[in-house]
PDBQT receptor file of N, H, CA, C and O in Angstrom, charges set to zero:
ATOM      1  N   MET A   1      23.242  13.408  -4.329  1.00  0.00    +0.000 N 
ATOM      2  CA  MET A   1      23.086  14.250  -3.169  1.00  0.00    +0.000 C 
ATOM      3  C   MET A   1      24.376  14.194  -2.359  1.00  0.00    +0.000 C 
ATOM      4  O   MET A   1      25.006  13.142  -2.244  1.00  0.00    +0.000 OA
ATOM      5  N   LYS A   2      24.755  15.322  -1.807  1.00  0.00    +0.000 N 
ATOM      6  H   LYS A   2      24.244  16.176  -1.899  1.00  0.00    +0.000 HD
ATOM      7  CA  LYS A   2      25.994  15.406  -1.061  1.00  0.00    +0.000 C 
ATOM      8  C   LYS A   2      25.797  14.867   0.357  1.00  0.00    +0.000 C 
ATOM      9  O   LYS A   2      24.691  14.920   0.894  1.00  0.00    +0.000 OA
ATOM     10  N   PRO A   3      26.869  14.350   0.963  1.00  0.00    +0.000 N 
ATOM     11  CA  PRO A   3      26.757  13.821   2.327  1.00  0.00    +0.000 C 
ATOM     12  C   PRO A   3      26.274  14.853   3.345  1.00  0.00    +0.000 C 
ATOM     13  O   PRO A   3      25.587  14.498   4.304  1.00  0.00    +0.000 OA
ATOM     14  N   ILE A   4      26.622  16.115   3.149  1.00  0.00    +0.000 N 
ATOM     15  H   ILE A   4      27.180  16.403   2.370  1.00  0.00    +0.000 HD
ATOM     16  CA  ILE A   4      26.160  17.158   4.075  1.00  0.00    +0.000 C 
ATOM     17  C   ILE A   4      24.640  17.261   4.040  1.00  0.00    +0.000 C 
ATOM     18  O   ILE A   4      23.997  17.420   5.078  1.00  0.00    +0.000 OA
ATOM     19  N   GLU A   5      24.077  17.171   2.853  1.00  0.00    +0.000 N 
ATOM     20  H   GLU A   5      24.600  17.043   2.010  1.00  0.00    +0.000 HD
ATOM     21  CA  GLU A   5      22.621  17.222   2.719  1.00  0.00    +0.000 C 
ATOM     22  C   GLU A   5      21.967  16.000   3.351  1.00  0.00    +0.000 C 
ATOM     23  O   GLU A   5      20.889  16.096   3.938  1.00  0.00    +0.000 OA
ATOM     24  N   LEU A   6      22.621  14.858   3.229  1.00  0.00    +0.000 N 
ATOM     25  H   LEU A   6      23.497  14.779   2.753  1.00  0.00    +0.000 HD
ATOM     26  CA  LEU A   6      22.068  13.633   3.820  1.00  0.00    +0.000 C 
ATOM     27  C   LEU A   6      22.118  13.687   5.346  1.00  0.00    +0.000 C 
ATOM     28  O   LEU A   6      21.190  13.231   6.014  1.00  0.00    +0.000 OA
ATOM     29  N   ARG A   7      23.193  14.239   5.895  1.00  0.00    +0.000 N 
ATOM     30  H   ARG A   7      23.947  14.609   5.352  1.00  0.00    +0.000 HD
ATOM     31  CA  ARG A   7      23.330  14.310   7.350  1.00  0.00    +0.000 C 
ATOM     32  C   ARG A   7      22.287  15.238   7.966  1.00  0.00    +0.000 C 
ATOM     33  O   ARG A   7      21.947  15.093   9.141  1.00  0.00    +0.000 OA
ATOM     34  N   ALA A   8      21.783  16.179   7.191  1.00  0.00    +0.000 N 
ATOM     35  H   ALA A   8      22.059  16.297   6.237  1.00  0.00    +0.000 HD
ATOM     36  CA  ALA A   8      20.769  17.106   7.696  1.00  0.00    +0.000 C 
ATOM     37  C   ALA A   8      19.386  16.452   7.783  1.00  0.00    +0.000 C 
ATOM     38  O   ALA A   8      18.493  16.981   8.446  1.00  0.00    +0.000 OA
ATOM     39  N   LYS A   9      19.208  15.329   7.132  1.00  0.00    +0.000 N 
ATOM     40  H   LYS A   9      19.933  14.900   6.594  1.00  0.00    +0.000 HD
ATOM     41  CA  LYS A   9      17.901  14.661   7.127  1.00  0.00    +0.000 C 
ATOM     42  C   LYS A   9      17.748  13.771   8.356  1.00  0.00    +0.000 C 
ATOM     43  O   LYS A   9      18.728  13.357   8.976  1.00  0.00    +0.000 OA
ATOM     44  N   SER A  10      16.489  13.489   8.688  1.00  0.00    +0.000 N 
ATOM     45  H   SER A  10      15.693  13.826   8.184  1.00  0.00    +0.000 HD
ATOM     46  CA  SER A  10      16.201  12.581   9.797  1.00  0.00    +0.000 C 
ATOM     47  C   SER A  10      16.324  11.135   9.314  1.00  0.00    +0.000 C 
ATOM     48  O   SER A  10      16.475  10.871   8.121  1.00  0.00    +0.000 OA
ATOM     49  N   VAL A  11      16.259  10.225  10.254  1.00  0.00    +0.000 N 
ATOM     50  H   VAL A  11      16.137  10.440  11.223  1.00  0.00    +0.000 HD
ATOM     51  CA  VAL A  11      16.378   8.803   9.927  1.00  0.00    +0.000 C 
ATOM     52  C   VAL A  11      15.217   8.357   9.041  1.00  0.00    +0.000 C 
ATOM     53  O   VAL A  11      15.409   7.577   8.107  1.00  0.00    +0.000 OA
ATOM     54  N   ASP A  12      14.018   8.849   9.333  1.00  0.00    +0.000 N 
ATOM     55  H   ASP A  12      13.862   9.482  10.092  1.00  0.00    +0.000 HD
ATOM     56  CA  ASP A  12      12.853   8.480   8.511  1.00  0.00    +0.000 C 
ATOM     57  C   ASP A  12      13.003   8.975   7.077  1.00  0.00    +0.000 C 
ATOM     58  O   ASP A  12      12.673   8.264   6.127  1.00  0.00    +0.000 OA
ATOM     59  N   GLU A  13      13.499  10.192   6.929  1.00  0.00    +0.000 N 
ATOM     60  H   GLU A  13      13.767  10.770   7.700  1.00  0.00    +0.000 HD
ATOM     61  CA  GLU A  13      13.712  10.732   5.584  1.00  0.00    +0.000 C 
ATOM     62  C   GLU A  13      14.779   9.940   4.839  1.00  0.00    +0.000 C 
ATOM     63  O   GLU A  13      14.672   9.724   3.632  1.00  0.00    +0.000 OA
ATOM     64  N   LEU A  14      15.808   9.509   5.565  1.00  0.00    +0.000 N 
ATOM     65  H   LEU A  14      15.895   9.685   6.545  1.00  0.00    +0.000 HD
ATOM     66  CA  LEU A  14      16.857   8.707   4.939  1.00  0.00    +0.000 C 
ATOM     67  C   LEU A  14      16.324   7.348   4.502  1.00  0.00    +0.000 C 
ATOM     68  O   LEU A  14      16.711   6.832   3.453  1.00  0.00    +0.000 OA
ATOM     69  N   GLN A  15      15.437   6.771   5.305  1.00  0.00    +0.000 N 
ATOM     70  H   GLN A  15      15.123   7.190   6.157  1.00  0.00    +0.000 HD
ATOM     71  CA  GLN A  15      14.832   5.487   4.938  1.00  0.00    +0.000 C 
ATOM     72  C   GLN A  15      13.993   5.645   3.668  1.00  0.00    +0.000 C 
ATOM     73  O   GLN A  15      14.017   4.776   2.796  1.00  0.00    +0.000 OA
ATOM     74  N   LYS A  16      13.258   6.744   3.564  1.00  0.00    +0.000 N 
ATOM     75  H   LYS A  16      13.238   7.450   4.272  1.00  0.00    +0.000 HD
ATOM     76  CA  LYS A  16      12.462   6.999   2.355  1.00  0.00    +0.000 C 
ATOM     77  C   LYS A  16      13.368   7.202   1.145  1.00  0.00    +0.000 C 
ATOM     78  O   LYS A  16      13.082   6.708   0.055  1.00  0.00    +0.000 OA
ATOM     79  N   GLU A  17      14.467   7.936   1.350  1.00  0.00    +0.000 N 
ATOM     80  H   GLU A  17      14.699   8.337   2.236  1.00  0.00    +0.000 HD
ATOM     81  CA  GLU A  17      15.430   8.164   0.264  1.00  0.00    +0.000 C 
ATOM     82  C   GLU A  17      16.030   6.839  -0.200  1.00  0.00    +0.000 C 
ATOM     83  O   GLU A  17      16.202   6.610  -1.397  1.00  0.00    +0.000 OA
ATOM     84  N   LEU A  18      16.342   5.977   0.752  1.00  0.00    +0.000 N 
ATOM     85  H   LEU A  18      16.202   6.163   1.725  1.00  0.00    +0.000 HD
ATOM     86  CA  LEU A  18      16.905   4.670   0.427  1.00  0.00    +0.000 C 
ATOM     87  C   LEU A  18      15.910   3.838  -0.380  1.00  0.00    +0.000 C 
ATOM     88  O   LEU A  18      16.292   3.167  -1.338  1.00  0.00    +0.000 OA
ATOM     89  N   LEU A  19      14.649   3.882   0.002  1.00  0.00    +0.000 N 
ATOM     90  H   LEU A  19      14.338   4.427   0.781  1.00  0.00    +0.000 HD
ATOM     91  CA  LEU A  19      13.617   3.145  -0.719  1.00  0.00    +0.000 C 
ATOM     92  C   LEU A  19      13.490   3.651  -2.158  1.00  0.00    +0.000 C 
ATOM     93  O   LEU A  19      13.384   2.857  -3.093  1.00  0.00    +0.000 OA
ATOM     94  N   GLU A  20      13.502   4.968  -2.328  1.00  0.00    +0.000 N 
ATOM     95  H   GLU A  20      13.588   5.612  -1.568  1.00  0.00    +0.000 HD
ATOM     96  CA  GLU A  20      13.410   5.539  -3.669  1.00  0.00    +0.000 C 
ATOM     97  C   GLU A  20      14.620   5.158  -4.521  1.00  0.00    +0.000 C 
ATOM     98  O   GLU A  20      14.480   4.860  -5.707  1.00  0.00    +0.000 OA
ATOM     99  N   LEU A  21      15.801   5.169  -3.916  1.00  0.00    +0.000 N 
ATOM    100  H   LEU A  21      15.914   5.411  -2.953  1.00  0.00    +0.000 HD
ATOM    101  CA  LEU A  21      17.007   4.812  -4.657  1.00  0.00    +0.000 C 
ATOM    102  C   LEU A  21      16.997   3.341  -5.068  1.00  0.00    +0.000 C 
ATOM    103  O   LEU A  21      17.430   2.988  -6.165  1.00  0.00    +0.000 OA
ATOM    104  N   ARG A  22      16.503   2.498  -4.183  1.00  0.00    +0.000 N 
ATOM    105  H   ARG A  22      16.152   2.784  -3.291  1.00  0.00    +0.000 HD
ATOM    106  CA  ARG A  22      16.424   1.072  -4.531  1.00  0.00    +0.000 C 
ATOM    107  C   ARG A  22      15.431   0.822  -5.662  1.00  0.00    +0.000 C 
ATOM    108  O   ARG A  22      15.660  -0.037  -6.513  1.00  0.00    +0.000 OA
ATOM    109  N   LYS A  23      14.324   1.574  -5.671  1.00  0.00    +0.000 N 
ATOM    110  H   LYS A  23      14.137   2.272  -4.980  1.00  0.00    +0.000 HD
ATOM    111  CA  LYS A  23      13.374   1.459  -6.770  1.00  0.00    +0.000 C 
ATOM    112  C   LYS A  23      14.005   1.927  -8.073  1.00  0.00    +0.000 C 
ATOM    113  O   LYS A  23      13.806   1.324  -9.127  1.00  0.00    +0.000 OA
ATOM    114  N   ALA A  24      14.771   3.014  -7.984  1.00  0.00    +0.000 N 
ATOM    115  H   ALA A  24      14.933   3.504  -7.127  1.00  0.00    +0.000 HD
ATOM    116  CA  ALA A  24      15.463   3.520  -9.175  1.00  0.00    +0.000 C 
ATOM    117  C   ALA A  24      16.481   2.506  -9.670  1.00  0.00    +0.000 C 
ATOM    118  O   ALA A  24      16.628   2.300 -10.875  1.00  0.00    +0.000 OA
ATOM    119  N   GLN A  25      17.183   1.873  -8.736  1.00  0.00    +0.000 N 
ATOM    120  H   GLN A  25      17.064   2.040  -7.757  1.00  0.00    +0.000 HD
ATOM    121  CA  GLN A  25      18.180   0.871  -9.111  1.00  0.00    +0.000 C 
ATOM    122  C   GLN A  25      17.508  -0.321  -9.791  1.00  0.00    +0.000 C 
ATOM    123  O   GLN A  25      18.027  -0.857 -10.770  1.00  0.00    +0.000 OA
ATOM    124  N   PHE A  26      16.370  -0.725  -9.277  1.00  0.00    +0.000 N 
ATOM    125  H   PHE A  26      15.948  -0.290  -8.482  1.00  0.00    +0.000 HD
ATOM    126  CA  PHE A  26      15.640  -1.828  -9.893  1.00  0.00    +0.000 C 
ATOM    127  C   PHE A  26      15.211  -1.469 -11.310  1.00  0.00    +0.000 C 
ATOM    128  O   PHE A  26      15.349  -2.271 -12.233  1.00  0.00    +0.000 OA
ATOM    129  N   GLY A  27      14.691  -0.259 -11.472  1.00  0.00    +0.000 N 
ATOM    130  H   GLY A  27      14.578   0.393 -10.722  1.00  0.00    +0.000 HD
ATOM    131  CA  GLY A  27      14.278   0.184 -12.805  1.00  0.00    +0.000 C 
ATOM    132  C   GLY A  27      15.438   0.214 -13.786  1.00  0.00    +0.000 C 
ATOM    133  O   GLY A  27      15.291  -0.169 -14.946  1.00  0.00    +0.000 OA
ATOM    134  N   LEU A  28      16.592   0.671 -13.315  1.00  0.00    +0.000 N 
ATOM    135  H   LEU A  28      16.712   0.982 -12.372  1.00  0.00    +0.000 HD
ATOM    136  CA  LEU A  28      17.772   0.705 -14.178  1.00  0.00    +0.000 C 
ATOM    137  C   LEU A  28      18.234  -0.702 -14.552  1.00  0.00    +0.000 C 
ATOM    138  O   LEU A  28      18.662  -0.943 -15.681  1.00  0.00    +0.000 OA
ATOM    139  N   ARG A  29      18.144  -1.627 -13.600  1.00  0.00    +0.000 N 
ATOM    140  H   ARG A  29      17.796  -1.432 -12.683  1.00  0.00    +0.000 HD
ATOM    141  CA  ARG A  29      18.526  -3.012 -13.906  1.00  0.00    +0.000 C 
ATOM    142  C   ARG A  29      17.587  -3.622 -14.931  1.00  0.00    +0.000 C 
ATOM    143  O   ARG A  29      18.015  -4.391 -15.792  1.00  0.00    +0.000 OA
ATOM    144  N   MET A  30      16.302  -3.280 -14.842  1.00  0.00    +0.000 N 
ATOM    145  H   MET A  30      15.954  -2.655 -14.142  1.00  0.00    +0.000 HD
ATOM    146  CA  MET A  30      15.344  -3.789 -15.825  1.00  0.00    +0.000 C 
ATOM    147  C   MET A  30      15.621  -3.187 -17.206  1.00  0.00    +0.000 C 
ATOM    148  O   MET A  30      15.518  -3.877 -18.221  1.00  0.00    +0.000 OA
ATOM    149  N   GLN A  31      15.972  -1.905 -17.239  1.00  0.00    +0.000 N 
ATOM    150  H   GLN A  31      16.055  -1.345 -16.415  1.00  0.00    +0.000 HD
ATOM    151  CA  GLN A  31      16.324  -1.275 -18.513  1.00  0.00    +0.000 C 
ATOM    152  C   GLN A  31      17.565  -1.922 -19.106  1.00  0.00    +0.000 C 
ATOM    153  O   GLN A  31      17.656  -2.108 -20.320  1.00  0.00    +0.000 OA
ATOM    154  N   LEU A  32      18.519  -2.262 -18.252  1.00  0.00    +0.000 N 
ATOM    155  H   LEU A  32      18.445  -2.111 -17.267  1.00  0.00    +0.000 HD
ATOM    156  CA  LEU A  32      19.739  -2.926 -18.726  1.00  0.00    +0.000 C 
ATOM    157  C   LEU A  32      19.407  -4.298 -19.301  1.00  0.00    +0.000 C 
ATOM    158  O   LEU A  32      19.956  -4.699 -20.327  1.00  0.00    +0.000 OA
ATOM    159  N   ALA A  33      18.511  -5.008 -18.638  1.00  0.00    +0.000 N 
ATOM    160  H   ALA A  33      18.066  -4.682 -17.804  1.00  0.00    +0.000 HD
ATOM    161  CA  ALA A  33      18.144  -6.349 -19.096  1.00  0.00    +0.000 C 
ATOM    162  C   ALA A  33      17.399  -6.309 -20.426  1.00  0.00    +0.000 C 
ATOM    163  O   ALA A  33      17.531  -7.215 -21.249  1.00  0.00    +0.000 OA
ATOM    164  N   THR A  34      16.619  -5.257 -20.629  1.00  0.00    +0.000 N 
ATOM    165  H   THR A  34      16.512  -4.521 -19.960  1.00  0.00    +0.000 HD
ATOM    166  CA  THR A  34      15.861  -5.155 -21.873  1.00  0.00    +0.000 C 
ATOM    167  C   THR A  34      16.611  -4.356 -22.935  1.00  0.00    +0.000 C 
ATOM    168  O   THR A  34      16.080  -4.082 -24.012  1.00  0.00    +0.000 OA
ATOM    169  N   GLN A  35      17.826  -3.994 -22.626  1.00  0.00    +0.000 N 
ATOM    170  H   GLN A  35      18.258  -4.216 -21.752  1.00  0.00    +0.000 HD
ATOM    171  CA  GLN A  35      18.714  -3.261 -23.520  1.00  0.00    +0.000 C 
ATOM    172  C   GLN A  35      18.140  -1.904 -23.941  1.00  0.00    +0.000 C 
ATOM    173  O   GLN A  35      18.337  -1.459 -25.071  1.00  0.00    +0.000 OA
ATOM    174  N   SER A  36      17.433  -1.261 -23.022  1.00  0.00    +0.000 N 
ATOM    175  H   SER A  36      17.272  -1.622 -22.104  1.00  0.00    +0.000 HD
ATOM    176  CA  SER A  36      16.912   0.071 -23.311  1.00  0.00    +0.000 C 
ATOM    177  C   SER A  36      17.602   1.149 -22.474  1.00  0.00    +0.000 C 
ATOM    178  O   SER A  36      17.188   2.308 -22.490  1.00  0.00    +0.000 OA
ATOM    179  N   LEU A  37      18.645   0.771 -21.747  1.00  0.00    +0.000 N 
ATOM    180  H   LEU A  37      18.982  -0.171 -21.734  1.00  0.00    +0.000 HD
ATOM    181  CA  LEU A  37      19.383   1.714 -20.925  1.00  0.00    +0.000 C 
ATOM    182  C   LEU A  37      20.355   2.491 -21.807  1.00  0.00    +0.000 C 
ATOM    183  O   LEU A  37      21.163   1.898 -22.522  1.00  0.00    +0.000 OA
ATOM    184  N   THR A  38      20.274   3.811 -21.752  1.00  0.00    +0.000 N 
ATOM    185  H   THR A  38      19.618   4.292 -21.171  1.00  0.00    +0.000 HD
ATOM    186  CA  THR A  38      21.132   4.626 -22.608  1.00  0.00    +0.000 C 
ATOM    187  C   THR A  38      22.410   5.064 -21.897  1.00  0.00    +0.000 C 
ATOM    188  O   THR A  38      23.460   5.188 -22.528  1.00  0.00    +0.000 OA
ATOM    189  N   LYS A  39      22.327   5.298 -20.585  1.00  0.00    +0.000 N 
ATOM    190  H   LYS A  39      21.475   5.197 -20.073  1.00  0.00    +0.000 HD
ATOM    191  CA  LYS A  39      23.500   5.753 -19.835  1.00  0.00    +0.000 C 
ATOM    192  C   LYS A  39      23.855   4.701 -18.778  1.00  0.00    +0.000 C 
ATOM    193  O   LYS A  39      23.205   4.608 -17.737  1.00  0.00    +0.000 OA
ATOM    194  N   ASN A  40      24.874   3.928 -19.057  1.00  0.00    +0.000 N 
ATOM    195  H   ASN A  40      25.402   4.003 -19.903  1.00  0.00    +0.000 HD
ATOM    196  CA  ASN A  40      25.289   2.882 -18.130  1.00  0.00    +0.000 C 
ATOM    197  C   ASN A  40      25.831   3.452 -16.824  1.00  0.00    +0.000 C 
ATOM    198  O   ASN A  40      25.822   2.772 -15.798  1.00  0.00    +0.000 OA
ATOM    199  N   SER A  41      26.296   4.684 -16.856  1.00  0.00    +0.000 N 
ATOM    200  H   SER A  41      26.303   5.237 -17.689  1.00  0.00    +0.000 HD
ATOM    201  CA  SER A  41      26.860   5.288 -15.654  1.00  0.00    +0.000 C 
ATOM    202  C   SER A  41      25.801   5.562 -14.590  1.00  0.00    +0.000 C 
ATOM    203  O   SER A  41      26.136   5.760 -13.422  1.00  0.00    +0.000 OA
ATOM    204  N   GLU A  42      24.537   5.574 -14.979  1.00  0.00    +0.000 N 
ATOM    205  H   GLU A  42      24.266   5.413 -15.928  1.00  0.00    +0.000 HD
ATOM    206  CA  GLU A  42      23.466   5.810 -14.010  1.00  0.00    +0.000 C 
ATOM    207  C   GLU A  42      23.409   4.698 -12.961  1.00  0.00    +0.000 C 
ATOM    208  O   GLU A  42      23.111   4.964 -11.797  1.00  0.00    +0.000 OA
ATOM    209  N   ILE A  43      23.688   3.477 -13.356  1.00  0.00    +0.000 N 
ATOM    210  H   ILE A  43      23.931   3.262 -14.302  1.00  0.00    +0.000 HD
ATOM    211  CA  ILE A  43      23.668   2.355 -12.417  1.00  0.00    +0.000 C 
ATOM    212  C   ILE A  43      24.700   2.581 -11.322  1.00  0.00    +0.000 C 
ATOM    213  O   ILE A  43      24.405   2.412 -10.139  1.00  0.00    +0.000 OA
ATOM    214  N   GLN A  44      25.896   2.959 -11.712  1.00  0.00    +0.000 N 
ATOM    215  H   GLN A  44      26.136   3.096 -12.673  1.00  0.00    +0.000 HD
ATOM    216  CA  GLN A  44      26.968   3.207 -10.748  1.00  0.00    +0.000 C 
ATOM    217  C   GLN A  44      26.648   4.400  -9.852  1.00  0.00    +0.000 C 
ATOM    218  O   GLN A  44      26.950   4.378  -8.659  1.00  0.00    +0.000 OA
ATOM    219  N   ARG A  45      26.041   5.436 -10.417  1.00  0.00    +0.000 N 
ATOM    220  H   ARG A  45      25.796   5.454 -11.387  1.00  0.00    +0.000 HD
ATOM    221  CA  ARG A  45      25.693   6.624  -9.633  1.00  0.00    +0.000 C 
ATOM    222  C   ARG A  45      24.677   6.280  -8.544  1.00  0.00    +0.000 C 
ATOM    223  O   ARG A  45      24.823   6.700  -7.396  1.00  0.00    +0.000 OA
ATOM    224  N   VAL A  46      23.656   5.520  -8.909  1.00  0.00    +0.000 N 
ATOM    225  H   VAL A  46      23.538   5.179  -9.841  1.00  0.00    +0.000 HD
ATOM    226  CA  VAL A  46      22.624   5.145  -7.942  1.00  0.00    +0.000 C 
ATOM    227  C   VAL A  46      23.219   4.220  -6.877  1.00  0.00    +0.000 C 
ATOM    228  O   VAL A  46      22.874   4.320  -5.699  1.00  0.00    +0.000 OA
ATOM    229  N   LYS A  47      24.097   3.335  -7.289  1.00  0.00    +0.000 N 
ATOM    230  H   LYS A  47      24.377   3.253  -8.246  1.00  0.00    +0.000 HD
ATOM    231  CA  LYS A  47      24.736   2.427  -6.340  1.00  0.00    +0.000 C 
ATOM    232  C   LYS A  47      25.549   3.204  -5.303  1.00  0.00    +0.000 C 
ATOM    233  O   LYS A  47      25.533   2.868  -4.118  1.00  0.00    +0.000 OA
ATOM    234  N   ARG A  48      26.250   4.231  -5.744  1.00  0.00    +0.000 N 
ATOM    235  H   ARG A  48      26.263   4.504  -6.706  1.00  0.00    +0.000 HD
ATOM    236  CA  ARG A  48      27.035   5.055  -4.825  1.00  0.00    +0.000 C 
ATOM    237  C   ARG A  48      26.136   5.863  -3.895  1.00  0.00    +0.000 C 
ATOM    238  O   ARG A  48      26.457   6.042  -2.720  1.00  0.00    +0.000 OA
ATOM    239  N   GLU A  49      25.013   6.349  -4.415  1.00  0.00    +0.000 N 
ATOM    240  H   GLU A  49      24.752   6.203  -5.370  1.00  0.00    +0.000 HD
ATOM    241  CA  GLU A  49      24.073   7.089  -3.584  1.00  0.00    +0.000 C 
ATOM    242  C   GLU A  49      23.509   6.194  -2.480  1.00  0.00    +0.000 C 
ATOM    243  O   GLU A  49      23.349   6.630  -1.340  1.00  0.00    +0.000 OA
ATOM    244  N   ILE A  50      23.210   4.945  -2.827  1.00  0.00    +0.000 N 
ATOM    245  H   ILE A  50      23.340   4.592  -3.754  1.00  0.00    +0.000 HD
ATOM    246  CA  ILE A  50      22.718   3.991  -1.828  1.00  0.00    +0.000 C 
ATOM    247  C   ILE A  50      23.771   3.787  -0.749  1.00  0.00    +0.000 C 
ATOM    248  O   ILE A  50      23.442   3.750   0.436  1.00  0.00    +0.000 OA
ATOM    249  N   ALA A  51      25.012   3.658  -1.139  1.00  0.00    +0.000 N 
ATOM    250  H   ALA A  51      25.279   3.688  -2.102  1.00  0.00    +0.000 HD
ATOM    251  CA  ALA A  51      26.100   3.479  -0.177  1.00  0.00    +0.000 C 
ATOM    252  C   ALA A  51      26.235   4.706   0.726  1.00  0.00    +0.000 C 
ATOM    253  O   ALA A  51      26.493   4.571   1.922  1.00  0.00    +0.000 OA
ATOM    254  N   ARG A  52      26.063   5.897   0.160  1.00  0.00    +0.000 N 
ATOM    255  H   ARG A  52      25.854   6.007  -0.812  1.00  0.00    +0.000 HD
ATOM    256  CA  ARG A  52      26.145   7.124   0.964  1.00  0.00    +0.000 C 
ATOM    257  C   ARG A  52      25.042   7.156   2.016  1.00  0.00    +0.000 C 
ATOM    258  O   ARG A  52      25.286   7.513   3.169  1.00  0.00    +0.000 OA
ATOM    259  N   VAL A  53      23.834   6.784   1.617  1.00  0.00    +0.000 N 
ATOM    260  H   VAL A  53      23.636   6.494   0.680  1.00  0.00    +0.000 HD
ATOM    261  CA  VAL A  53      22.712   6.783   2.557  1.00  0.00    +0.000 C 
ATOM    262  C   VAL A  53      22.964   5.766   3.662  1.00  0.00    +0.000 C 
ATOM    263  O   VAL A  53      22.704   6.050   4.831  1.00  0.00    +0.000 OA
ATOM    264  N   HIS A  54      23.464   4.591   3.312  1.00  0.00    +0.000 N 
ATOM    265  H   HIS A  54      23.676   4.360   2.362  1.00  0.00    +0.000 HD
ATOM    266  CA  HIS A  54      23.783   3.578   4.320  1.00  0.00    +0.000 C 
ATOM    267  C   HIS A  54      24.842   4.099   5.293  1.00  0.00    +0.000 C 
ATOM    268  O   HIS A  54      24.741   3.870   6.498  1.00  0.00    +0.000 OA
ATOM    269  N   THR A  55      25.836   4.782   4.788  1.00  0.00    +0.000 N 
ATOM    270  H   THR A  55      25.918   4.968   3.809  1.00  0.00    +0.000 HD
ATOM    271  CA  THR A  55      26.900   5.313   5.632  1.00  0.00    +0.000 C 
ATOM    272  C   THR A  55      26.340   6.321   6.634  1.00  0.00    +0.000 C 
ATOM    273  O   THR A  55      26.675   6.273   7.818  1.00  0.00    +0.000 OA
ATOM    274  N   VAL A  56      25.503   7.216   6.170  1.00  0.00    +0.000 N 
ATOM    275  H   VAL A  56      25.230   7.255   5.209  1.00  0.00    +0.000 HD
ATOM    276  CA  VAL A  56      24.928   8.229   7.066  1.00  0.00    +0.000 C 
ATOM    277  C   VAL A  56      24.006   7.571   8.089  1.00  0.00    +0.000 C 
ATOM    278  O   VAL A  56      23.989   7.971   9.253  1.00  0.00    +0.000 OA
ATOM    279  N   LEU A  57      23.245   6.572   7.667  1.00  0.00    +0.000 N 
ATOM    280  H   LEU A  57      23.260   6.247   6.721  1.00  0.00    +0.000 HD
ATOM    281  CA  LEU A  57      22.384   5.857   8.617  1.00  0.00    +0.000 C 
ATOM    282  C   LEU A  57      23.219   5.170   9.699  1.00  0.00    +0.000 C 
ATOM    283  O   LEU A  57      22.852   5.191  10.873  1.00  0.00    +0.000 OA
ATOM    284  N   ASN A  58      24.333   4.568   9.307  1.00  0.00    +0.000 N 
ATOM    285  H   ASN A  58      24.631   4.552   8.353  1.00  0.00    +0.000 HD
ATOM    286  CA  ASN A  58      25.209   3.925  10.289  1.00  0.00    +0.000 C 
ATOM    287  C   ASN A  58      25.828   4.948  11.227  1.00  0.00    +0.000 C 
ATOM    288  O   ASN A  58      25.960   4.689  12.423  1.00  0.00    +0.000 OA
ATOM    289  N   GLU A  59      26.207   6.104  10.703  1.00  0.00    +0.000 N 
ATOM    290  H   GLU A  59      26.099   6.314   9.731  1.00  0.00    +0.000 HD
ATOM    291  CA  GLU A  59      26.751   7.161  11.555  1.00  0.00    +0.000 C 
ATOM    292  C   GLU A  59      25.723   7.607  12.587  1.00  0.00    +0.000 C 
ATOM    293  O   GLU A  59      26.051   7.793  13.759  1.00  0.00    +0.000 OA
ATOM    294  N   LYS A  60      24.484   7.774  12.151  1.00  0.00    +0.000 N 
ATOM    295  H   LYS A  60      24.217   7.623  11.199  1.00  0.00    +0.000 HD
ATOM    296  CA  LYS A  60      23.418   8.207  13.073  1.00  0.00    +0.000 C 
ATOM    297  C   LYS A  60      23.129   7.126  14.115  1.00  0.00    +0.000 C 
ATOM    298  O   LYS A  60      22.836   7.440  15.268  1.00  0.00    +0.000 OA
ATOM    299  N   ALA A  61      23.210   5.861  13.717  1.00  0.00    +0.000 N 
ATOM    300  H   ALA A  61      23.448   5.606  12.780  1.00  0.00    +0.000 HD
ATOM    301  CA  ALA A  61      22.961   4.771  14.659  1.00  0.00    +0.000 C 
ATOM    302  C   ALA A  61      24.062   4.711  15.712  1.00  0.00    +0.000 C 
ATOM    303  O   ALA A  61      23.781   4.482  16.888  1.00  0.00    +0.000 OA
ATOM    304  N   LYS A  62      25.304   4.913  15.305  1.00  0.00    +0.000 N 
ATOM    305  H   LYS A  62      25.533   5.099  14.349  1.00  0.00    +0.000 HD
ATOM    306  CA  LYS A  62      26.411   4.895  16.260  1.00  0.00    +0.000 C 
ATOM    307  C   LYS A  62      26.372   6.096  17.186  1.00  0.00    +0.000 C 
ATOM    308  O   LYS A  62      26.741   5.998  18.356  1.00  0.00    +0.000 OA
ATOM    309  N   ALA A  63      25.928   7.221  16.667  1.00  0.00    +0.000 N 
ATOM    310  H   ALA A  63      25.628   7.301  15.716  1.00  0.00    +0.000 HD
ATOM    311  CA  ALA A  63      25.857   8.439  17.485  1.00  0.00    +0.000 C 
ATOM    312  C   ALA A  63      24.761   8.328  18.544  1.00  0.00    +0.000 C 
ATOM    313  O   ALA A  63      24.886   8.923  19.614  1.00  0.00    +0.000 OA
ATOM    314  N   SER A  64      23.704   7.588  18.274  1.00  0.00    +0.000 N 
ATOM    315  H   SER A  64      23.602   7.104  17.404  1.00  0.00    +0.000 HD
ATOM    316  CA  SER A  64      22.607   7.481  19.224  1.00  0.00    +0.000 C 
ATOM    317  C   SER A  64      22.872   6.456  20.327  1.00  0.00    +0.000 C 
ATOM    318  O   SER A  64      22.184   6.449  21.348  1.00  0.00    +0.000 OA
ATOM    319  N   LYS A  65      23.873   5.588  20.123  1.00  0.00    +0.000 N 
ATOM    320  H   LYS A  65      24.432   5.593  19.294  1.00  0.00    +0.000 HD
ATOM    321  CA  LYS A  65      24.211   4.613  21.152  1.00  0.00    +0.000 C 
ATOM    322  C   LYS A  65      24.989   5.288  22.277  1.00  0.00    +0.000 C 
ATOM    323  O   LYS A  65      25.808   6.173  22.029  1.00  0.00    +0.000 OA
ATOM    324  N   PRO A  66      24.731   4.866  23.516  1.00  0.00    +0.000 N 
ATOM    325  CA  PRO A  66      25.446   5.499  24.655  1.00  0.00    +0.000 C 
ATOM    326  C   PRO A  66      26.895   5.061  24.750  1.00  0.00    +0.000 C 
ATOM    327  O   PRO A  66      27.616   5.501  25.645  1.00  0.00    +0.000 OA
TER     328      PRO A  66
């Protein structure tokens, strides 16, 4: 998801997105451990998406402070 799309979401929606991404990351790690992961690049993609969501959440938190 692009940062512009993330910035359009509310904080609650971003928290839900973060939860879903973390679940996906856990599933990918389990696939890696059981050697059933076919695309290793998926782990890196999900990790970057998590970082993007964290960045947007931090931006929103700083913007709401006086």
